[in-house]
PADO-453194 format. One line per field, with one value per residue: x, y, z of N, C-alpha, C in turn; residue number from 1. Coordinates in nm, 2 decimals. Each point is the difference from the previous one (the first is absolute). Example, Ala and Ser with C-alpha at 12.3 -4.5 7.8 and 13.67 -1.06 7.14 Angstrom:
n.x = [1.32_-0.04];
n.y = [-0.57_0.11];
n.z = [0.78_-0.07];
ca.x = [-0.09_0.09];
ca.y = [0.12_0.11];
ca.z = [0.00_0.00];
c.x = [0.09_-0.08];
c.y = [0.12_0.11];
c.z = [0.00_0.08];
num = [1_2];
//
This chain:
n.x = [0.08_-0.04_0.09_-0.08_0.11_0.05_0.11_-0.03_-0.03_0.11_0.06_-0.06_0.03_0.12_0.01_-0.05_0.08_0.10_-0.03_-0.02_0.11_0.05_-0.06_0.03_0.12_-0.01_-0.05_0.09_0.10_-0.04_-0.01_0.12_0.06_-0.08_0.06_-0.11_0.04_-0.12_0.01_0.08_-0.03_-0.10_0.07_0.02_0.13_0.03_0.12_0.00_0.03_-0.09_0.11_-0.07_-0.06_0.03_0.06_-0.05_-0.08_-0.01_-0.13_-0.05_-0.10_0.09_0.07_-0.12_-0.04_0.12_0.00_-0.13_0.03_0.11_-0.07_-0.10_0.09_0.06_-0.12_0.01_0.12];
n.y = [-0.12_0.10_0.06_0.11_0.06_0.05_0.01_-0.12_-0.04_0.07_-0.05_-0.12_0.02_0.04_-0.10_-0.08_0.05_0.00_-0.12_-0.03_0.07_-0.05_-0.11_0.01_0.04_-0.09_-0.09_0.04_0.01_-0.12_-0.03_0.05_-0.05_-0.09_0.06_0.05_0.11_0.01_-0.12_0.04_0.12_-0.08_-0.03_0.11_0.05_0.12_-0.05_0.07_-0.13_0.00_-0.02_-0.05_-0.03_-0.10_-0.03_-0.12_0.00_-0.12_0.03_0.02_0.06_0.07_0.02_0.03_0.07_0.06_0.01_0.05_0.08_0.04_0.01_0.06_0.08_0.02_0.01_0.07_0.05];
n.z = [0.00_-0.08_0.08_0.01_-0.03_0.11_-0.08_-0.06_0.12_0.04_-0.10_0.03_0.13_-0.03_-0.08_0.09_0.09_-0.09_-0.03_0.13_0.02_-0.11_0.03_0.13_-0.03_-0.09_0.08_0.09_-0.09_-0.03_0.13_0.03_-0.11_0.06_0.10_0.05_-0.07_0.04_-0.03_-0.10_0.05_0.00_-0.11_-0.07_0.03_-0.03_-0.05_0.12_0.02_-0.10_-0.06_-0.10_0.11_-0.08_0.11_0.03_0.10_0.05_0.01_0.12_-0.05_-0.07_0.11_0.07_-0.11_-0.01_0.13_-0.01_-0.10_0.06_0.10_-0.08_-0.05_0.12_0.04_-0.11_0.00];
ca.x = [-0.08_0.08_-0.04_0.06_0.09_-0.06_0.02_-0.10_-0.13_0.00_-0.01_-0.14_-0.09_0.03_-0.07_-0.14_-0.03_0.00_-0.12_-0.12_0.01_-0.02_-0.14_-0.08_0.03_-0.07_-0.15_-0.02_0.00_-0.12_-0.11_0.02_-0.02_-0.14_-0.08_-0.03_0.10_-0.03_0.03_0.14_0.07_-0.03_0.09_0.14_0.02_0.13_0.10_0.09_0.14_0.05_0.09_-0.05_-0.14_-0.11_-0.03_-0.11_0.00_-0.13_-0.05_-0.03_-0.10_0.07_0.08_-0.09_-0.04_0.11_0.03_-0.10_0.02_0.12_-0.04_-0.08_0.09_0.09_-0.08_-0.06_0.10];
ca.y = [0.12_0.13_0.10_0.13_0.06_0.12_0.10_-0.02_0.03_0.14_0.06_-0.02_0.09_0.14_0.00_0.00_0.14_0.10_-0.02_0.04_0.14_0.06_-0.02_0.09_0.14_0.02_0.01_0.13_0.11_-0.01_0.05_0.14_0.06_-0.01_0.07_0.14_0.09_0.05_-0.11_-0.05_0.05_-0.09_-0.11_0.04_0.14_0.04_-0.03_0.12_-0.04_-0.04_0.11_0.09_0.05_-0.08_-0.13_-0.02_-0.11_-0.04_0.05_-0.12_-0.08_-0.06_-0.11_-0.11_-0.06_-0.08_-0.12_-0.10_-0.06_-0.08_-0.12_-0.08_-0.05_-0.10_-0.12_-0.05_-0.05];
ca.z = [0.00_-0.01_0.10_-0.02_0.10_0.06_-0.09_-0.10_0.06_0.02_-0.13_-0.04_0.07_-0.05_-0.13_0.03_0.06_-0.11_-0.09_0.07_0.01_-0.13_-0.03_0.09_-0.04_-0.13_0.04_0.07_-0.09_-0.09_0.08_0.01_-0.13_-0.04_0.10_-0.02_0.05_0.13_0.10_0.00_0.11_0.11_-0.01_-0.03_0.02_-0.04_0.10_0.01_0.01_-0.14_-0.03_-0.11_0.03_-0.07_0.07_0.08_0.10_0.05_0.13_0.09_-0.07_-0.12_0.05_0.04_-0.12_-0.06_0.08_-0.02_-0.13_0.00_0.08_-0.09_-0.11_0.06_0.03_-0.12_-0.09];
c.x = [0.09_-0.05_0.07_0.09_-0.07_0.02_-0.10_-0.14_-0.01_-0.02_-0.14_-0.10_0.01_-0.08_-0.15_-0.04_0.00_-0.12_-0.13_0.00_-0.03_-0.15_-0.08_0.01_-0.08_-0.15_-0.03_-0.01_-0.12_-0.12_0.02_-0.04_-0.15_-0.09_-0.04_0.10_-0.02_0.03_0.14_0.08_-0.03_0.11_0.15_0.00_0.14_0.10_0.10_0.15_0.05_0.07_-0.05_-0.14_-0.11_-0.03_-0.12_0.03_-0.14_-0.04_-0.02_-0.10_0.05_0.09_-0.08_-0.05_0.11_0.03_-0.11_0.01_0.11_-0.03_-0.08_0.09_0.08_-0.08_-0.06_0.11_0.08];
c.y = [0.12_0.10_0.13_0.05_0.12_0.12_0.00_0.04_0.15_0.07_-0.02_0.09_0.14_0.02_0.01_0.14_0.10_-0.02_0.05_0.15_0.06_-0.02_0.10_0.14_0.03_0.01_0.13_0.11_0.00_0.06_0.16_0.07_0.00_0.06_0.14_0.09_0.05_-0.10_-0.04_0.05_-0.08_-0.11_0.04_0.15_0.04_-0.03_0.11_-0.04_-0.04_0.12_0.09_0.04_-0.08_-0.13_0.00_-0.10_-0.03_0.07_-0.12_-0.09_-0.08_-0.12_-0.12_-0.07_-0.09_-0.12_-0.11_-0.07_-0.10_-0.14_-0.09_-0.07_-0.12_-0.13_-0.06_-0.06_-0.11];
c.z = [0.00_0.09_-0.04_0.11_0.06_-0.09_-0.11_0.05_0.02_-0.14_-0.06_0.07_-0.05_-0.14_0.02_0.05_-0.11_-0.09_0.06_0.01_-0.14_-0.04_0.08_-0.05_-0.13_0.03_0.07_-0.10_-0.11_0.08_0.00_-0.13_-0.05_0.11_-0.04_0.06_0.14_0.11_0.00_0.12_0.13_0.01_-0.02_0.02_-0.05_0.11_0.00_0.00_-0.14_-0.06_-0.11_0.01_-0.06_0.06_0.08_0.11_0.05_0.12_0.09_-0.07_-0.12_0.05_0.04_-0.12_-0.06_0.08_-0.01_-0.14_0.00_0.08_-0.09_-0.11_0.05_0.02_-0.13_-0.09_0.06];
num = [1_2_3_4_5_6_7_8_9_10_11_12_13_14_15_16_17_18_19_20_21_22_23_24_25_26_27_28_29_30_31_32_33_34_35_36_37_38_39_40_41_42_43_44_45_46_47_48_49_50_51_52_53_54_55_56_57_58_59_60_61_62_63_64_65_66_67_68_69_70_71_72_73_74_75_76_77];
//
């Protein structure tokens, strides 16, 4: 029987995490892009730490939505 080494397991987990994040991020942005402009600020806001002034960050509600989506994705893939 073939067993994965700890390093292989770690790499597999990292790939799983990256895949789950990418899927979640895309779903989140599809949601944002299709939301009414008046409700977008409920989920994202301008990021004052972004150097060129065009960056955004999630609000608390946006982080909660992202986390819930990511949990769903992780349990689905």
